[in-house]
C-alpha positions in Angstrom: 7.9 -11.2 -33.6 5.0 -13.7 -33.9 2.5 -10.7 -33.8 4.3 -9.0 -36.7 4.2 -12.2 -38.8 0.5 -12.6 -38.0 -0.2 -9.0 -39.0 1.7 -9.4 -42.3 0.1 -12.8 -43.2 -3.5 -11.9 -42.1 -4.5 -10.0 -45.3 -3.3 -13.0 -47.4 -5.5 -15.3 -45.4 -8.5 -13.0 -45.9 -7.9 -12.8 -49.6 -7.6 -16.6 -49.8 -11.0 -16.8 -48.0 -12.5 -14.5 -50.5 -11.2 -16.6 -53.4 -12.4 -19.9 -51.9 -15.9 -18.6 -51.0 -16.1 -16.7 -54.4 -15.4 -19.8 -56.3 -17.9 -21.8 -54.3 -20.9 -19.4 -54.5 -20.0 -16.7 -57.0 -19.0 -13.0 -56.9 -22.3 -11.3 -56.1 -23.4 -13.8 -53.4 -19.9 -13.4 -51.8 -20.3 -9.6 -51.8 -23.8 -10.0 -50.4 -22.5 -12.2 -47.7 -19.9 -9.6 -46.7 -22.5 -6.9 -46.5 -24.9 -9.2 -44.6 -22.3 -10.0 -41.9 -21.6 -6.3 -41.4 -25.3 -5.6 -40.9 -25.7 -8.6 -38.5 -22.7 -7.4 -36.6 -24.1 -4.0 -36.1 -27.4 -5.4 -34.9 -25.7 -7.9 -32.5 -23.5 -5.1 -31.2 -26.5 -3.0 -30.4 -28.5 -5.8 -28.7 -25.7 -7.4 -26.7 -23.9 -4.2 -26.0 -27.0 -2.7 -24.2 -27.4 -6.0 -22.3 -23.8 -5.9 -21.1 -24.1 -2.3 -20.0 -27.2 -3.1 -17.9 -25.4 -6.1 -16.3 -22.3 -3.9 -15.6 -24.5 -1.3 -13.9 -26.2 -4.0 -11.8 -22.9 -5.6 -10.7 -21.4 -2.2 -9.7 -24.6 -1.2 -7.9 -24.8 -4.5 -6.0 -21.1 -4.4 -5.1 -20.2 -7.3 -7.4 -17.2 -7.8 -9.6 -17.5 -5.5 -12.7 -14.5 -7.0 -14.3 -16.3 -9.8 -16.1 -18.9 -7.5 -17.6 -16.3 -4.9 -18.6 -14.3 -7.5 -20.5 -17.4 -8.9 -22.1 -18.3 -5.4 -23.2 -14.9 -4.9 -24.7 -15.1 -8.3 -26.5 -18.5 -7.4 -27.9 -17.2 -4.1 -29.2 -14.2 -5.9 -30.7 -16.5 -8.5 -32.3 -18.6 -5.7 -33.8 -15.5 -4.1 -35.3 -14.4 -7.5 -36.7 -17.8 -8.1 -38.3 -17.6 -4.6 -40.0 -14.2 -5.4 -41.5 -14.7 -7.2 -44.8 -13.4 -10.7 -44.6 -14.5 -14.2 -43.6 -11.8 -14.9 -41.0 -12.6 -11.7 -39.1 -16.3 -12.6 -39.4 -15.7 -16.0 -37.9 -13.7 -14.5 -35.0 -16.4 -11.8 -34.6 -19.3 -14.2 -34.4 -17.4 -16.4 -31.9 -17.0 -13.4 -29.7 -20.7 -12.8 -29.7 -21.3 -16.2 -28.2 -21.5 -15.9 -24.3 -19.9 -19.3 -23.6 -16.9 -18.4 -25.8 -16.6 -15.0 -24.1 -16.7 -16.8 -20.7 -13.9 -19.1 -21.9 -11.8 -16.1 -22.9 -12.7 -14.3 -19.6 -11.5 -17.3 -17.6 -8.2 -17.3 -19.5 -7.4 -13.6 -19.0 -9.0 -13.1 -15.5 -6.1 -14.9 -13.9 -3.8 -12.0 -14.6 -6.2 -9.1 -14.1 -7.2 -6.9 -11.2 -10.1 -4.5 -11.4 -10.2 -1.5 -9.1 -13.4 0.5 -8.8 -13.3 4.1 -7.7 -16.2 4.3 -5.2 -17.2 0.7 -4.7 -14.1 -0.8 -3.2 -11.6 -3.4 -4.4 -12.5 -6.2 -6.8 -10.2 -9.0 -7.9 -10.9 -11.1 -11.0 -8.9 -14.1 -10.0 -8.7 -16.1 -6.8 -8.0 -14.1 -3.7 -9.9 -12.1 -1.1 -13.6 -12.2 -1.9 -13.2 -15.2 -4.2 -13.5 -15.1 -7.9 -16.4 -12.7 -7.8 -15.0 -10.1 -5.5 -16.9 -8.9 -2.3 -20.0 -10.6 -1.4 -23.4 -9.3 -2.5 -26.0 -8.4 0.1 -28.0 -11.5 1.2 -25.2 -14.0 0.6 -23.7 -15.8 3.6 -20.3 -14.5 4.5 -17.9 -14.3 7.4 -19.4 -13.9 10.9 -19.5 -10.2 11.9 -19.5 -9.1 15.6 -21.2 -5.8 16.1 -20.2 -4.1 19.3 -21.8 -1.1 21.0 -19.7 1.5 23.0 -20.5 -0.2 26.3 -19.6 -3.6 24.9 -16.1 -2.5 23.9 -13.5 -1.0 26.3 -10.1 0.4 25.5 -9.1 0.4 29.1 -5.9 -1.2 30.3 -6.2 -5.0 30.0 -3.2 -7.3 29.8 0.0 -5.3 30.4 2.0 -7.8 28.2 -0.3 -7.2 25.2 1.4 -5.6 22.2 -1.5 -3.2 22.1 -1.1 -2.0 25.7 -0.8 1.7 26.2 2.8 1.6 27.3 3.9 0.1 24.0 2.3 2.7 21.8 4.7 4.9 19.8 2.2 7.7 19.4 1.6 8.0 23.1 1.3 11.7 23.9 2.0 11.4 27.7 5.2 13.2 28.7 8.1 11.5 30.5 7.2 13.0 33.9 3.7 11.3 33.9 5.4 8.0 33.1 8.0 8.3 35.8 5.4 9.4 38.4 3.1 6.5 37.5 0.2 8.7 36.6 -2.2 7.1 34.2 -5.0 8.7 32.2 
């Protein structure tokens, strides 16, 4: 319901903005300002849009979290659309979305409820969780200790018979009942 009221009242707010600015600076300067903001919006969309695409490619290639850059890209496109729409309120919102700290503020607000899944690069989470706020660690950063074992370092032979991973506890054991009764082991 609040969204419907906002949609209905928004044109009236824009018209009031036109009237206020038109009275202050005149008709032709107001029209010139509207055209100027549309041109500036198109230029900013091109410049910042390519920058976001490059950062998005870098994050995906390095195994980072692409969610932030994807949302920044969407906000930049939305800002460009708002600047192309005639109106001073839409221009103010559009210019705010072109400012990176404001986009980061919006990103922090929406990232708490967002999960980004990448097709070939693994799992990324925007909010707190496994991998932290930035997803999996990039190469060169300190992470958890990894133990790399060779075949001779690792043995799957029978160890502790009380272990839940001992062979007698496996459900998918393909030994038949005769081998078990006769005490034959592999």
